gemmi code that builds the backbone of each chain (N, CA, C; Angstrom):
import gemmi

chains = {
    "A": [
        ("GLU", (0.843, -1.203, 0.000), (0.000, 0.000, 0.000), (0.878, 1.254, 0.000)),
        ("ASP", (0.501, 2.200, -0.834), (1.254, 3.457, -0.900), (1.162, 4.197, 0.423)),
        ("GLN", (2.301, 4.721, 0.873), (2.315, 5.375, 2.168), (3.305, 6.533, 2.172)),
        ("VAL", (2.930, 7.593, 2.891), (3.795, 8.759, 3.050), (3.842, 9.089, 4.535)),
        ("THR", (5.056, 9.163, 5.093), (5.232, 9.439, 6.513), (6.131, 10.647, 6.680)),
        ("GLN", (5.661, 11.619, 7.431), (6.437, 12.827, 7.662), (6.894, 12.899, 9.113)),
        ("SER", (8.110, 13.404, 9.296), (8.638, 13.589, 10.646), (9.537, 14.816, 10.691)),
        ("PRO", (9.624, 15.479, 11.865), (8.769, 15.211, 13.021), (7.353, 15.716, 12.789)),
        ("GLU", (6.436, 15.403, 13.711), (5.064, 15.917, 13.592), (5.044, 17.407, 13.844)),
        ("ALA", (5.892, 17.867, 14.764), (5.962, 19.288, 15.078), (7.416, 19.650, 15.362)),
        ("LEU", (7.777, 20.879, 15.034), (9.154, 21.344, 15.208), (9.136, 22.810, 15.588)),
        ("ARG", (9.857, 23.115, 16.656), (9.943, 24.507, 17.091), (11.391, 24.949, 16.933)),
        ("LEU", (11.612, 26.029, 16.213), (12.959, 26.555, 15.968), (13.055, 28.000, 16.413)),
        ("GLN", (14.251, 28.403, 16.760), (14.521, 29.815, 16.969), (14.823, 30.446, 15.612)),
        ("GLU", (14.513, 31.704, 15.474), (14.823, 32.408, 14.233), (16.305, 32.251, 13.922)),
        ("GLY", (16.609, 31.837, 12.671), (17.994, 31.642, 12.266), (18.535, 30.242, 12.489)),
        ("GLU", (17.774, 29.388, 13.180), (18.219, 28.028, 13.484), (17.804, 27.084, 12.361)),
        ("SER", (18.743, 26.660, 11.542), (18.433, 25.820, 10.383), (18.068, 24.400, 10.808)),
        ("SER", (17.238, 23.740, 10.004), (16.833, 22.363, 10.300), (16.279, 21.710, 9.032)),
        ("SER", (15.877, 20.441, 9.175), (15.332, 19.693, 8.037), (14.081, 18.950, 8.436)),
        ("LEU", (13.145, 18.861, 7.505), (11.945, 18.059, 7.656), (12.073, 16.842, 6.745)),
        ("ASN", (11.531, 15.709, 7.223), (11.679, 14.472, 6.476), (10.350, 13.957, 5.941)),
        ("CYS", (10.385, 13.390, 4.754), (9.221, 12.741, 4.152), (9.692, 11.411, 3.574)),
        ("SER", (9.274, 10.312, 4.193), (9.615, 8.996, 3.643), (8.403, 8.421, 2.941)),
        ("TYR", (8.635, 7.700, 1.864), (7.503, 7.234, 1.070), (7.704, 5.799, 0.603)),
        ("THR", (6.575, 5.135, 0.403), (6.548, 3.795, -0.175), (5.550, 3.826, -1.307)),
        ("VAL", (6.037, 3.657, -2.518), (5.167, 3.690, -3.693), (5.797, 2.785, -4.742)),
        ("SER", (4.965, 2.152, -5.540), (5.497, 1.180, -6.498), (6.325, 1.850, -7.586)),
        ("GLY", (5.924, 3.049, -7.981), (6.712, 3.786, -8.966), (6.448, 5.259, -8.784)),
        ("LEU", (7.476, 6.026, -8.463), (7.275, 7.441, -8.143), (7.223, 8.266, -9.417)),
        ("ARG", (6.094, 8.951, -9.602), (5.987, 9.875, -10.733), (6.467, 11.261, -10.319)),
        ("GLY", (6.172, 11.647, -9.091), (6.600, 12.953, -8.607), (6.380, 13.053, -7.115)),
        ("LEU", (7.207, 13.857, -6.445), (7.034, 14.129, -5.023), (6.849, 15.630, -4.876)),
        ("PHE", (5.796, 15.993, -4.174), (5.392, 17.389, -4.070), (5.561, 17.876, -2.636)),
        ("TRP", (5.993, 19.129, -2.482), (5.998, 19.805, -1.189), (5.058, 21.004, -1.258)),
        ("TYR", (4.267, 21.134, -0.175), (3.350, 22.252, -0.050), (3.541, 22.902, 1.309)),
        ("ARG", (3.210, 24.171, 1.381), (3.120, 24.895, 2.642), (1.644, 25.202, 2.878)),
        ("GLN", (1.165, 25.027, 4.115), (-0.236, 25.313, 4.409), (-0.333, 26.156, 5.674)),
        ("ASP", (-0.958, 27.309, 5.548), (-1.257, 28.164, 6.693), (-2.608, 27.762, 7.261)),
        ("PRO", (-2.856, 28.034, 8.552), (-4.108, 27.578, 9.192), (-5.357, 28.034, 8.435)),
        ("GLY", (-6.240, 27.093, 8.144), (-7.508, 27.399, 7.488), (-7.408, 27.725, 6.018)),
        ("LYS", (-6.215, 27.604, 5.444), (-6.003, 27.930, 4.029), (-5.699, 26.674, 3.220)),
        ("GLY", (-5.760, 26.809, 1.894), (-5.380, 25.703, 1.037), (-3.874, 25.580, 0.932)),
        ("PRO", (-3.368, 24.392, 0.597), (-1.920, 24.198, 0.442), (-1.357, 25.064, -0.678)),
        ("GLU", (-0.180, 25.651, -0.415), (0.519, 26.479, -1.401), (1.662, 25.677, -1.986)),
        ("PHE", (1.680, 25.529, -3.308), (2.686, 24.714, -3.989), (4.086, 25.295, -3.779)),
        ("LEU", (5.036, 24.404, -3.432), (6.437, 24.805, -3.286), (7.304, 24.179, -4.382)),
        ("PHE", (7.364, 22.833, -4.401), (8.268, 22.137, -5.316), (7.648, 20.838, -5.820)),
        ("THR", (8.118, 20.395, -6.990), (7.921, 19.017, -7.439), (9.291, 18.444, -7.775)),
        ("LEU", (9.565, 17.250, -7.256), (10.806, 16.528, -7.542), (10.454, 15.239, -8.252)),
        ("TYR", (11.283, 14.841, -9.224), (10.922, 13.704, -10.054), (11.869, 12.515, -9.946)),
        ("SER", (13.148, 12.773, -9.673), (14.083, 11.648, -9.680), (15.108, 11.822, -8.564)),
        ("ALA", (15.626, 10.684, -8.097), (16.618, 10.671, -7.028), (17.818, 11.527, -7.410)),
        ("GLY", (18.250, 12.336, -6.458), (19.377, 13.224, -6.695), (18.970, 14.639, -7.075)),
        ("GLU", (17.702, 14.806, -7.391), (17.220, 16.122, -7.800), (17.106, 17.044, -6.585)),
        ("GLU", (17.405, 18.319, -6.776), (17.290, 19.327, -5.742), (16.618, 20.562, -6.332)),
        ("LYS", (15.806, 21.228, -5.501), (15.197, 22.489, -5.922), (15.228, 23.457, -4.754)),
        ("GLU", (15.384, 24.746, -5.064), (15.487, 25.768, -4.031), (14.527, 26.907, -4.282)),
        ("LYS", (14.068, 27.487, -3.160), (13.217, 28.672, -3.243), (13.428, 29.448, -1.956)),
        ("GLU", (14.080, 30.588, -2.078), (14.380, 31.428, -0.916), (15.124, 30.608, 0.132)),
        ("ARG", (14.579, 30.449, 1.340), (15.281, 29.745, 2.418), (15.020, 28.236, 2.405)),
        ("LEU", (14.286, 27.744, 1.429), (13.910, 26.336, 1.361), (14.662, 25.606, 0.256)),
        ("LYS", (15.105, 24.392, 0.580), (15.703, 23.521, -0.433), (15.167, 22.119, -0.236)),
        ("ALA", (14.649, 21.525, -1.312), (14.113, 20.173, -1.270), (15.036, 19.233, -2.012)),
        ("THR", (15.245, 18.050, -1.422), (16.071, 17.021, -2.040), (15.303, 15.711, -2.068)),
        ("LEU", (15.724, 14.804, -2.949), (14.993, 13.545, -3.130), (15.969, 12.385, -3.268)),
        ("THR", (15.677, 11.288, -2.518), (16.368, 10.016, -2.714), (15.321, 8.993, -3.130)),
        ("LYS", (15.712, 7.733, -3.253), (14.761, 6.708, -3.699), (13.739, 6.354, -2.618)),
        ("LYS", (14.007, 6.767, -1.367), (13.089, 6.396, -0.294), (12.527, 7.585, 0.475)),
        ("GLU", (13.157, 8.758, 0.324), (12.711, 9.884, 1.130), (13.079, 11.215, 0.496)),
        ("SER", (12.460, 12.247, 1.040), (12.765, 13.612, 0.618), (12.983, 14.448, 1.877)),
        ("PHE", (13.842, 15.429, 1.743), (14.086, 16.359, 2.835), (13.749, 17.770, 2.380)),
        ("LEU", (13.178, 18.519, 3.303), (12.973, 19.945, 3.085), (13.865, 20.673, 4.089)),
        ("HIS", (14.927, 21.269, 3.567), (15.889, 21.969, 4.406), (15.478, 23.428, 4.511)),
        ("ILE", (15.460, 23.937, 5.744), (15.108, 25.338, 5.968), (16.339, 26.029, 6.553)),
        ("THR", (16.861, 26.988, 5.812), (18.079, 27.684, 6.216), (17.733, 29.047, 6.810)),
        ("ALA", (18.252, 29.289, 8.023), (18.031, 30.563, 8.706), (16.565, 30.984, 8.656)),
        ("PRO", (15.669, 30.167, 9.215), (14.237, 30.472, 9.114), (13.855, 31.756, 9.833)),
        ("LYS", (12.730, 32.335, 9.343), (12.151, 33.527, 9.939), (10.770, 33.173, 10.467)),
        ("PRO", (10.219, 33.995, 11.369), (8.883, 33.690, 11.910), (7.829, 33.486, 10.821)),
        ("GLU", (7.949, 34.180, 9.696), (6.958, 34.020, 8.623), (7.036, 32.666, 7.924)),
        ("ASP", (8.043, 31.870, 8.234), (8.120, 30.500, 7.709), (7.265, 29.526, 8.524)),
        ("SER", (6.699, 29.996, 9.613), (5.846, 29.147, 10.444), (4.621, 28.727, 9.658)),
        ("ALA", (4.385, 27.426, 9.584), (3.270, 26.854, 8.816), (3.339, 25.345, 8.962)),
        ("THR", (2.361, 24.661, 8.375), (2.446, 23.208, 8.232), (2.991, 22.897, 6.845)),
        ("TYR", (3.981, 22.020, 6.792), (4.584, 21.635, 5.519), (4.125, 20.215, 5.184)),
        ("LEU", (3.498, 20.089, 4.023), (2.929, 18.819, 3.573), (3.753, 18.239, 2.432)),
        ("CYS", (3.909, 16.931, 2.478), (4.576, 16.196, 1.420), (3.540, 15.276, 0.772)),
        ("ALA", (3.616, 15.104, -0.538), (2.680, 14.219, -1.237), (3.403, 13.526, -2.387)),
        ("VAL", (2.967, 12.317, -2.701), (3.545, 11.575, -3.825), (2.481, 11.293, -4.867)),
        ("GLN", (2.967, 11.147, -6.081), (2.131, 10.819, -7.219), (2.727, 9.551, -7.810)),
        ("GLU", (1.880, 8.580, -8.098), (2.359, 7.270, -8.518), (2.227, 7.092, -10.021)),
        ("TYR", (3.177, 6.371, -10.598), (3.077, 6.019, -12.010), (2.017, 4.949, -12.214)),
        ("GLY", (1.394, 4.995, -13.381), (0.545, 3.881, -13.788), (-0.892, 3.994, -13.367)),
        ("GLY", (-1.227, 4.945, -12.535), (-2.614, 5.091, -12.117), (-3.420, 5.807, -13.184)),
        ("ALA", (-4.744, 5.720, -13.028), (-5.619, 6.377, -14.006), (-5.612, 7.885, -13.830)),
        ("THR", (-5.199, 8.316, -12.679), (-5.186, 9.744, -12.403), (-3.816, 10.164, -11.916)),
        ("ASN", (-3.664, 11.475, -11.719), (-2.451, 11.971, -11.084), (-2.758, 12.409, -9.659)),
        ("LYS", (-3.535, 11.566, -8.934), (-3.914, 11.916, -7.573), (-2.687, 11.996, -6.681)),
        ("LEU", (-2.802, 12.787, -5.641), (-1.730, 12.957, -4.667), (-2.063, 12.201, -3.383)),
        ("ILE", (-1.055, 11.512, -2.849), (-1.168, 10.832, -1.567), (-0.339, 11.625, -0.577)),
        ("PHE", (-1.005, 12.169, 0.444), (-0.363, 13.086, 1.372), (0.078, 12.410, 2.658)),
        ("GLY", (1.127, 12.979, 3.261), (1.446, 12.693, 4.650), (0.610, 13.598, 5.540)),
        ("THR", (0.813, 13.477, 6.850), (0.014, 14.264, 7.783), (0.648, 15.618, 8.090)),
        ("GLY", (1.854, 15.867, 7.570), (2.444, 17.183, 7.696), (3.360, 17.358, 8.892)),
        ("THR", (4.204, 18.380, 8.814), (5.039, 18.818, 9.921), (4.661, 20.254, 10.252)),
        ("LEU", (4.268, 20.474, 11.495), (3.902, 21.818, 11.957), (5.165, 22.526, 12.440)),
        ("LEU", (5.570, 23.559, 11.712), (6.788, 24.295, 12.034), (6.438, 25.616, 12.695)),
        ("ALA", (7.066, 25.872, 13.842), (6.909, 27.151, 14.527), (8.292, 27.769, 14.678)),
        ("VAL", (8.468, 28.983, 14.164), (9.738, 29.689, 14.252), (9.547, 30.892, 15.179)),
        ("GLN", (10.302, 30.863, 16.269), (10.142, 31.921, 17.270), (11.180, 33.014, 17.066)),
        ("PRO", (10.778, 34.293, 17.231), (11.724, 35.414, 17.038), (12.740, 35.480, 18.168)),
    ],
    "B": [
        ("ASP", (-3.903, 36.053, -13.585), (-4.386, 34.683, -13.442), (-4.978, 34.523, -12.045)),
        ("ALA", (-6.273, 34.136, -11.975), (-6.957, 34.066, -10.694), (-6.570, 32.836, -9.904)),
        ("GLY", (-5.901, 31.875, -10.481), (-5.595, 30.655, -9.758), (-6.850, 29.834, -9.583)),
        ("VAL", (-6.831, 28.936, -8.596), (-7.969, 28.071, -8.320), (-8.893, 28.796, -7.342)),
        ("THR", (-10.154, 28.930, -7.694), (-11.090, 29.612, -6.817), (-12.194, 28.657, -6.375)),
        ("GLN", (-12.550, 28.747, -5.082), (-13.583, 27.906, -4.521), (-14.645, 28.761, -3.846)),
        ("SER", (-15.866, 28.256, -3.876), (-16.940, 28.939, -3.166), (-17.945, 27.929, -2.626)),
        ("PRO", (-18.587, 28.235, -1.478), (-18.273, 29.370, -0.611), (-17.009, 29.086, 0.206)),
        ("THR", (-16.583, 30.051, 1.011), (-15.402, 29.837, 1.853), (-15.770, 29.122, 3.145)),
        ("HIS", (-16.947, 29.395, 3.656), (-17.425, 28.742, 4.869), (-18.883, 28.363, 4.691)),
        ("LEU", (-19.277, 27.290, 5.374), (-20.643, 26.803, 5.249), (-21.004, 26.025, 6.508)),
        ("ILE", (-22.194, 26.277, 7.021), (-22.688, 25.499, 8.153), (-23.971, 24.806, 7.716)),
        ("LYS", (-24.033, 23.492, 7.896), (-25.199, 22.704, 7.508), (-25.631, 21.813, 8.672)),
        ("THR", (-26.862, 21.356, 8.592), (-27.416, 20.458, 9.602), (-27.316, 19.024, 9.118)),
        ("ARG", (-27.133, 18.109, 10.043), (-27.118, 16.677, 9.696), (-28.296, 16.308, 8.815)),
        ("GLY", (-28.022, 15.519, 7.775), (-29.057, 15.060, 6.875), (-29.261, 15.958, 5.666)),
        ("GLN", (-28.751, 17.186, 5.735), (-28.902, 18.090, 4.600), (-27.930, 17.728, 3.489)),
        ("GLN", (-28.069, 18.434, 2.376), (-27.210, 18.259, 1.217), (-26.436, 19.558, 0.981)),
        ("VAL", (-25.229, 19.439, 0.413), (-24.420, 20.618, 0.167), (-23.745, 20.513, -1.200)),
        ("THR", (-23.544, 21.664, -1.833), (-22.826, 21.733, -3.109), (-21.698, 22.744, -2.983)),
        ("LEU", (-20.492, 22.306, -3.296), (-19.315, 23.155, -3.282), (-18.832, 23.339, -4.717)),
        ("ARG", (-18.265, 24.511, -5.008), (-17.889, 24.840, -6.372), (-16.418, 25.190, -6.511)),
        ("CYS", (-15.881, 24.930, -7.701), (-14.454, 25.134, -7.954), (-14.249, 25.576, -9.401)),
        ("SER", (-13.446, 26.615, -9.569), (-13.004, 27.027, -10.904), (-11.500, 26.792, -10.987)),
        ("PRO", (-11.051, 26.018, -11.964), (-9.621, 25.678, -12.012), (-8.764, 26.823, -12.521)),
        ("LYS", (-7.459, 26.655, -12.321), (-6.482, 27.599, -12.851), (-6.552, 27.582, -14.380)),
        ("SER", (-6.351, 28.752, -14.973), (-6.384, 28.854, -16.426), (-5.379, 27.886, -17.054)),
        ("GLY", (-5.833, 27.142, -18.033), (-4.965, 26.196, -18.728), (-5.023, 24.789, -18.169)),
        ("HIS", (-5.667, 24.612, -17.032), (-5.797, 23.283, -16.428), (-7.157, 22.679, -16.768)),
        ("ASP", (-7.159, 21.391, -17.141), (-8.399, 20.749, -17.521), (-8.812, 19.631, -16.569)),
        ("THR", (-8.018, 19.409, -15.533), (-8.268, 18.320, -14.592), (-8.521, 18.905, -13.212)),
        ("VAL", (-9.595, 18.448, -12.576), (-9.956, 18.935, -11.241), (-10.085, 17.755, -10.297)),
        ("SER", (-9.449, 17.872, -9.147), (-9.540, 16.855, -8.097), (-10.110, 17.487, -6.846)),
        ("TRP", (-10.805, 16.668, -6.065), (-11.343, 17.117, -4.784), (-10.709, 16.315, -3.659)),
        ("TYR", (-10.410, 17.015, -2.564), (-9.808, 16.403, -1.387), (-10.575, 16.842, -0.155)),
        ("GLN", (-10.579, 15.963, 0.852), (-11.138, 16.287, 2.163), (-9.996, 16.322, 3.168)),
        ("GLN", (-9.934, 17.381, 3.952), (-8.883, 17.485, 4.956), (-9.503, 17.685, 6.332)),
        ("ALA", (-9.410, 16.667, 7.172), (-9.842, 16.775, 8.561), (-8.767, 17.508, 9.355)),
        ("LEU", (-9.155, 18.038, 10.481), (-8.240, 18.827, 11.308), (-7.028, 17.993, 11.723)),
        ("GLY", (-5.845, 18.532, 11.463), (-4.625, 17.850, 11.862), (-4.191, 16.721, 10.958)),
        ("GLN", (-4.892, 16.535, 9.835), (-4.572, 15.455, 8.901), (-4.157, 16.014, 7.541)),
        ("GLY", (-3.560, 15.159, 6.729), (-3.284, 15.542, 5.359), (-4.532, 15.391, 4.503)),
        ("PRO", (-4.595, 16.080, 3.379), (-5.757, 15.935, 2.487), (-5.912, 14.500, 1.991)),
        ("GLN", (-7.170, 14.059, 1.895), (-7.505, 12.720, 1.392), (-8.233, 12.862, 0.061)),
        ("PHE", (-7.801, 12.109, -0.935), (-8.358, 12.163, -2.290), (-9.783, 11.655, -2.305)),
        ("ILE", (-10.706, 12.473, -2.870), (-12.103, 12.049, -3.007), (-12.337, 11.502, -4.410)),
        ("PHE", (-12.135, 12.335, -5.426), (-12.219, 11.912, -6.820), (-11.622, 12.971, -7.732)),
        ("GLN", (-11.477, 12.588, -9.007), (-10.899, 13.470, -10.010), (-11.768, 13.481, -11.256)),
        ("TYR", (-11.882, 14.667, -11.856), (-12.648, 14.820, -13.087), (-11.770, 15.303, -14.231)),
        ("TYR", (-11.968, 14.691, -15.368), (-11.260, 15.063, -16.598), (-12.207, 14.840, -17.758)),
        ("GLU", (-12.298, 15.819, -18.622), (-13.214, 15.749, -19.777), (-14.629, 15.383, -19.317)),
        ("GLU", (-15.046, 15.999, -18.250), (-16.404, 15.894, -17.706), (-16.741, 14.505, -17.169)),
        ("GLU", (-15.722, 13.672, -16.977), (-15.987, 12.334, -16.441), (-15.147, 12.082, -15.188)),
        ("GLU", (-15.700, 11.289, -14.270), (-14.963, 10.898, -13.079), (-13.954, 9.829, -13.461)),
        ("ARG", (-12.658, 10.111, -13.198), (-11.608, 9.182, -13.627), (-11.266, 8.164, -12.537)),
        ("GLN", (-11.309, 8.602, -11.307), (-10.955, 7.711, -10.206), (-11.586, 8.259, -8.937)),
        ("ARG", (-11.917, 7.331, -8.023), (-12.530, 7.719, -6.773), (-11.703, 7.159, -5.632)),
        ("GLY", (-11.543, 7.942, -4.595), (-10.903, 7.448, -3.387), (-11.902, 6.683, -2.540)),
        ("ASN", (-11.534, 6.429, -1.305), (-12.351, 5.616, -0.415), (-13.434, 6.462, 0.256)),
        ("PHE", (-14.371, 6.938, -0.534), (-15.484, 7.750, -0.038), (-16.795, 7.141, -0.523)),
        ("PRO", (-17.846, 7.242, 0.305), (-19.132, 6.629, -0.057), (-19.811, 7.375, -1.196)),
        ("ASP", (-20.870, 6.745, -1.714), (-21.597, 7.307, -2.849), (-22.337, 8.594, -2.498)),
        ("ARG", (-22.409, 8.920, -1.208), (-23.010, 10.209, -0.821), (-22.217, 11.376, -1.401)),
        ("PHE", (-20.974, 11.099, -1.732), (-20.104, 12.115, -2.345), (-20.177, 11.934, -3.864)),
        ("SER", (-20.598, 12.980, -4.555), (-20.671, 12.910, -6.008), (-20.183, 14.231, -6.573)),
        ("GLY", (-19.924, 14.220, -7.870), (-19.393, 15.439, -8.463), (-19.813, 15.607, -9.900)),
        ("HIS", (-19.332, 16.711, -10.433), (-19.645, 17.014, -11.830), (-18.584, 17.965, -12.342)),
        ("GLN", (-18.261, 17.836, -13.629), (-17.386, 18.805, -14.280), (-18.103, 19.372, -15.493)),
        ("PHE", (-18.005, 20.662, -15.670), (-18.691, 21.345, -16.751), (-17.748, 21.550, -17.944)),
        ("PRO", (-18.301, 21.887, -19.124), (-17.452, 22.077, -20.310), (-16.355, 23.119, -20.132)),
        ("ASN", (-16.561, 24.087, -19.242), (-15.514, 25.099, -19.015), (-14.502, 24.641, -17.956)),
        ("TYR", (-14.541, 23.362, -17.596), (-13.636, 22.685, -16.648), (-13.961, 22.966, -15.185)),
        ("SER", (-14.873, 23.886, -14.884), (-15.240, 24.088, -13.494), (-15.930, 22.829, -12.966)),
        ("SER", (-16.006, 22.727, -11.639), (-16.492, 21.484, -11.049), (-17.324, 21.757, -9.808)),
        ("GLU", (-18.166, 20.816, -9.485), (-18.953, 20.834, -8.256), (-18.733, 19.540, -7.485)),
        ("LEU", (-18.758, 19.676, -6.165), (-18.764, 18.519, -5.266), (-20.078, 18.553, -4.508)),
        ("ASN", (-20.823, 17.464, -4.557), (-22.077, 17.351, -3.838), (-21.946, 16.293, -2.741)),
        ("VAL", (-22.466, 16.625, -1.575), (-22.498, 15.647, -0.488), (-23.932, 15.569, 0.018)),
        ("ASN", (-24.507, 14.368, -0.017), (-25.866, 14.149, 0.452), (-25.873, 13.570, 1.860)),
        ("ALA", (-27.024, 13.714, 2.534), (-27.228, 13.089, 3.844), (-26.031, 13.347, 4.754)),
        ("LEU", (-25.742, 14.614, 4.976), (-24.549, 15.005, 5.722), (-24.503, 14.375, 7.112)),
        ("LEU", (-23.284, 13.956, 7.477), (-23.001, 13.423, 8.810), (-22.082, 14.394, 9.542)),
        ("LEU", (-22.065, 14.295, 10.880), (-21.168, 15.153, 11.650), (-19.719, 14.965, 11.195)),
        ("GLY", (-19.374, 13.746, 10.840), (-18.013, 13.417, 10.423), (-17.609, 14.001, 9.081)),
        ("ASP", (-18.561, 14.584, 8.374), (-18.231, 15.228, 7.099), (-17.662, 16.623, 7.310)),
        ("SER", (-17.675, 17.101, 8.541), (-17.088, 18.408, 8.843), (-15.595, 18.367, 8.544)),
        ("ALA", (-15.152, 19.289, 7.680), (-13.755, 19.268, 7.232), (-13.512, 20.460, 6.320)),
        ("LEU", (-12.267, 20.617, 5.913), (-11.894, 21.575, 4.865), (-11.890, 20.824, 3.542)),
        ("TYR", (-12.683, 21.262, 2.597), (-12.762, 20.617, 1.286), (-11.944, 21.429, 0.293)),
        ("LEU", (-11.003, 20.755, -0.311), (-10.039, 21.400, -1.200), (-10.231, 20.935, -2.633)),
        ("CYS", (-10.133, 21.879, -3.519), (-10.151, 21.600, -4.948), (-8.747, 21.835, -5.477)),
        ("ALA", (-8.273, 20.943, -6.325), (-6.961, 21.112, -6.951), (-7.121, 21.011, -8.455)),
        ("SER", (-6.504, 21.909, -9.164), (-6.472, 21.770, -10.620), (-5.042, 21.462, -11.039)),
        ("SER", (-4.907, 20.677, -12.073), (-3.579, 20.177, -12.386), (-3.341, 20.022, -13.881)),
        ("SER", (-2.049, 20.061, -14.193), (-1.552, 19.617, -15.483), (-0.704, 18.382, -15.190)),
        ("ASN", (0.115, 17.960, -16.114), (0.927, 16.765, -15.869), (1.987, 16.986, -14.807)),
        ("THR", (2.440, 18.218, -14.645), (3.607, 18.457, -13.793), (3.323, 19.312, -12.567)),
        ("GLU", (2.123, 19.817, -12.425), (1.863, 20.685, -11.284), (0.432, 20.519, -10.816)),
        ("ALA", (0.214, 20.789, -9.536), (-1.127, 20.717, -8.952), (-1.262, 21.869, -7.975)),
        ("PHE", (-2.224, 22.751, -8.239), (-2.457, 23.922, -7.404), (-3.808, 23.803, -6.710)),
        ("PHE", (-3.830, 24.225, -5.455), (-5.031, 24.131, -4.649), (-5.713, 25.481, -4.489)),
        ("GLY", (-7.019, 25.418, -4.317), (-7.771, 26.589, -3.916), (-7.669, 26.805, -2.414)),
        ("GLN", (-8.357, 27.837, -1.941), (-8.303, 28.182, -0.516), (-9.168, 27.257, 0.334)),
        ("GLY", (-10.033, 26.498, -0.318), (-10.835, 25.546, 0.418), (-12.187, 26.085, 0.857)),
        ("THR", (-13.078, 25.167, 1.149), (-14.377, 25.473, 1.759), (-14.418, 24.769, 3.106)),
        ("ARG", (-14.600, 25.546, 4.155), (-14.708, 24.961, 5.506), (-16.176, 24.596, 5.728)),
        ("LEU", (-16.473, 23.293, 5.781), (-17.836, 22.805, 6.014), (-17.962, 22.354, 7.462)),
        ("THR", (-18.952, 22.902, 8.136), (-19.263, 22.474, 9.501), (-20.666, 21.884, 9.501)),
        ("VAL", (-20.796, 20.647, 9.985), (-22.086, 19.975, 10.074), (-22.482, 19.921, 11.549)),
        ("VAL", (-23.659, 20.452, 11.841), (-24.102, 20.507, 13.245), (-25.362, 19.673, 13.456)),
    ],
}
model = gemmi.Model(1)
for chain_id, residues in chains.items():
    chain = gemmi.Chain(chain_id)
    for i, (resn, *xyz) in enumerate(residues, 1):
        res = gemmi.Residue()
        res.name, res.seqid = resn, gemmi.SeqId(i, " ")
        for name, pos in zip(("N", "CA", "C"), xyz):
            atom = gemmi.Atom()
            atom.name, atom.element = name, gemmi.Element(name[0])
            atom.pos, atom.b_iso = gemmi.Position(*pos), 0.0
            res.add_atom(atom)
        chain.add_residue(res)
    model.add_chain(chain)
structure = gemmi.Structure()
structure.add_model(model)
structure.setup_entities()
């Protein structure tokens, strides 16, 4: 069964304290791995799509990396405005749709 | 570009009632998916529409139904509402390489 597990469930950082969020996945064939940011009561905001092991993408203080079993979202020198829930999702090859299978997210709080 | 738009933003319904949620996809996208997100959980796939047909359904009962119109906009209908249907309902429009979400409709069933 396809599965996505995110860790930690919650993370509290001081402003400027870099860290990483983990997303491990089990899927028969990975078509794409997606990262989203979600603010309370809002829809997920698209960050990155990664397609193959070794791929990396960056956006401001965020960098996403991908291996054959997991993805990391590295946050460098975070600011309080980076506080949000970060969701990881996978898309599988061979299905009739391009549906996304989500993890439960990591709640990040960055304190000034 | 307006992105993905959903309406209404909030809704309160009584158990047993029916509800219709609406979604307009991002310009250039022809595929619309619906997700249910309970508090503290990741979004769960309900179904996807392409070319006005349902392509795949997640593990949701037949009380959940949908429709896609020729202009690619979509509706999600839920009949015989239960308290457990209270959630944030998200619409996503997609191409082959990207999937963008709307702001969601917060449904509360009382």
